[in-house]
N, C-alpha and C positions, 0 to 999 in steps of 0.2 A: 763640254760645258755650254749650255744654252743660257744666254742672258736675256732678261727682259729689257725693255727700252730704258728704264731708269738705271738699272745696273750698268748697262752699256755706256750710258751718258756719264755716269760717275767714274767708270774705269777710263773712258776716253779723256775726261777732264784731268784725272790724276796723272795719266801718261803725259798729257800736254803740259800740265803745271810743272812736272818734274824737270822739263827742259826749258821752261819759260823764264829765263833770267830777267828779261825786260820788265814783265809785269811785276815780278817780285821786287826788282830794283826800284820801281816807281812807288811801291808801297801798297799795291792792290791786294785784295783778298777775294777769294771765290766764296760767295754767299750760298749760291745754289746753281745746280745744272740739271736740266731735264732734257728729254729729246726735243731739239729745236729751240731751246730756251736756255738762257744763262743770266745770272745776276752777279755782278762784281762790284766791289766797293773800294773807295779810296778816301782817306781823310786828307784834306788840303793842308800841306805843311809849308813852311816858309820857302823851301827850295822848289815848290811847285808854282810860286807866284812870279809874275812878270814885273816890268817896270811901272805898271799902273797899280801894283799892289793887289792884283786879282789873280785867280788861277789862270795859268797860261793855257791858251786854246789848244795847244798841242798835247798838253796833259789830259785835258778833257777828251780830246779826240782819241788819245791812246787808251783811256779807260773804256770808251765806247767801242773802239776797235777790238779790244781784248774780249769784251763781253760778246761781241759779234763772233769772234773766233771760236770761243768755247761753245756757243750755240750751234754754229754750222759744222763743228767737228764732233757733235754729240752722238753721231751714229757710227763712230769708229771708221769713218772714211776720210782720208786725208783731204782737207778742203782749205783753199786759200781765198783771199780777197781778190775779186776781179776789179771792183772799184767801189768807192764809198763817197758819200756826200754828207756834210754835217751843217746844221744851222744852229748857231749859238743864239739863245734867246734871253739869257741873263748871265751875269758873271758869277763864277764860283768864288767864294770868299775864303780867306785864311780860316782854317778850323772847320769849314763845311765838311760834313760826311757825305760824299757823293755816292750815289747808287746808279749803276748803269744796268738797265734791264733790256735784254735782247730777246726778240721773239721772231720765229720764222713766219713769214707771210706767204711764201710760195717755195716749193721745191719741185722742179720739173727736170728730169734727166740729171745732168751734171750741174745745173744752174739753180741757185737759190737766191731769194730776196729776204732780207731781215731788217726789221725796224728796231732801233735802239733809242731808248729815252734815258737821259741822264737827269737825275733830280737830286735835290738835297734830301737829307733824312726828314726834314720838315715838309717835304713835298713840293718845294719850289722847283719848277722846270728850268733846267740849265741849257740843255741842248737836245736836238733830235738828229739822229743819224740814220741813213738808209745804206745798208751794205749789200752788195751783190757778190755772191760766192761762186766758186767753180771747184768741183771735186777733181782731184788729181790721183795719180796712181799711188797706192799704199794705204796702210792702216796705222793707227796709233798704237795698237797692241795686237798681239796674235789672239785670234778667236777661233774656236772650233764649235761645231754643232754637237748634239747629243751623242752622235756616233763617232766623234773625234775627228771629223772632216773639217779642214780649214774653211772658214766662212769668207 
């Protein structure tokens, strides 16, 4: 079975999501995944808020990091974070519907660079994250080419 890039990205996302208890536990949802891109969402609930009554930075980082993970694993090559940096530019508020959009900036060999923007549904920018990835051994699902040979 030979998959196109979109089909591969969707299958990789489904395989990852199946085992991703953390993102589900936090209340995230996958909105879209394409090759090198992903969009995840989260509505800020009371348990996401810190002592200041705003969305905890760790929750925002987790959302951005999950979008990054789905983007960099979209080619069915096991990929992990090498390092990430995030800048918070505005607080997330209780009830905000947050959208994290990750996009591939560079992919060279086993190293990738991804930018992630977290915004509210109204378009207010909450955070910017840059993630650097590293591919490792393995795949998210078994894949064969048209002749049945493992890819």
